[in-house]
Residue, then its C-alpha position, 0 to 999 in steps of 0.5 A: m314693776r316689782t317681781l317676787l318669787v314665791t316658793g310653795g305658792a300652790g300650798f295653803i299659805g303660799s296661795a294666799v300670798c299669791r292672791n294678795l300680791l296679784g291684787e296689787a298693781g305693778t306686781r308680778v309673781v313667779n310661783l315655784d312649787k313642787l306640787t306635793y300632796a298638799a298643793s291645790g291646783a284649784t288655788m291657781r286656776a284663776w291666775e292662768g293666763r295673767n300677764n303678771y303671773r307665771f307658774v314653774q313646777g320645780d324643787i327649791g333644791d334645784v339650784a340651777l332651776v332657781g338661778q335660772i328663774l331669778r335671772e330670767e325674771k329679774v326677781d326683786a324679792v324671794m318669799h320662801l314658804a315651801a316647806e313640809s309642815h305637818v307635825d304628825r307626818s314629821i314624827d312618822g317620816p322626819g327625813a323628808f322634813v330635813e331634806t325640804n326644810v333644812v337642805g332645800t332652804f340651804r340650796l335656795l339660799n345659795a342660789a339667791l346669794g349668787y344671784w344677789r351678788e351679780l346685781p348692780e348696787d341699787k338692786r342689791a340694796a333693794f333685794r329681800f329674801h323673806h323666810v316664812s316660818t312658824d311660832e312652833v320653833f319657840g316650843d310650848l307655853p302653858f296657858d295664861s303665862g305670857v306670849f312669845t315675842e321676837e326675843t323668845p329663845y328657840q325650843p322646838s319640840s317636834p321634828y317639824s319645828a326643829t327643821k324650821a328652827a334650823s332653817d331660820h338659823l340658816v337664813r340668819a347665818w347667810h345674812e350675818t356671814y354673807g350679807l344677804p338681805v333677809v327678813l324673817s317672820n314666824c306665824s301662829n296657826n292659820y285657817g281659811p280657804y283651801h286649808f288641807p283637810e288633815k288640819l284641825i279646822p277643816l277635818t272637824i268640819l268634814n267629820a262633823l258633816e259626815g257624822k264621824p268622831l271629832p278627834v282632839y289630843g288628850r282633853g283638848e286643852n292645847v291652846r292655839d292662836w288662830l290667824y286668818v290666812d288672808d290677814h297673814a298674807r297681808a302681814l307678809n306683804l308688809v314684812v317683805s316690803r317694809g321690814r328691816v333687814g335682819e329683823s324677825y317679826n311675829v305674826g298672830g291673830r290674838e284669837e287664842r282657843t283651846n282645841l276643845a273650844v274650836v271643835g266643841p261648837s260643832t258637836g251641838s250644831w248638827p241635827t239628830g242622826t248625824g252623829g253617834s252621841r246622845s244629843g245627835a251631834a258628832p262625838i268628840r274622841g280623845i286621842a294621844s292623851g298626855m300631849p303637852c299644852s301649847r300656847r301660840p304667840e300674839a302678833g308682835p308690833y311691827r317696828q318702823 
């Protein structure tokens, strides 16, 4: 049986990864999650009592706890998704992002390295540390000017993306310096079940249902590539299972939309009286005018 430690498995993408892995025969999942504000207990209830699933509430920065889990469970791979991930929150309070995304990843890497060094040769060769990151580390691209690739230089533009870029660099350094067998992936914007309600798509739906204004940045011209979360989970399973050690993989949906194109359909689909606009639809409210446009990556081809 293959055993994987998933960090952040109670979060939006992490829970999708757990669902995907638990659907495979011969796979055991250990879910390590701190249960912060973004965690959802509803995502885990269906797995309670399963022989191939274990939940541990804890911090990725707790080296002793992580080491204990790795050894007790004889973990074959770590899929590291635990992170602070909201751009606006990173602007208001960057310290938490540095602590979790940078310091937490550093401590997790050290725990994994210590465990990996103790493994017999065949287990060492098969072990993987999969670091799951974001396309936002690449910065912004204007619409219709190309796509991000695995070779795109890093140019983070927020405290969130800067801390994720730093964690990417740490993971690569632990591979180059200490030989830890790592793979990395950078994804575009995800959507789907159990999405935290402060994110664009669920916030748009909830506000439209309640007849509230639908907030968009500036004129809504920011372009994002949208990736269904279960498709992303399947891609991550491929990366951790078949990815080349030391390689990085971009994962996208090839579904680029401006924010206005995402929000706009909601304004014409609600009956009169549910909003404040003349048509009866929930009005769009422009905020944070002057925010830069961004373009997210298409999926890079998997290298065999």
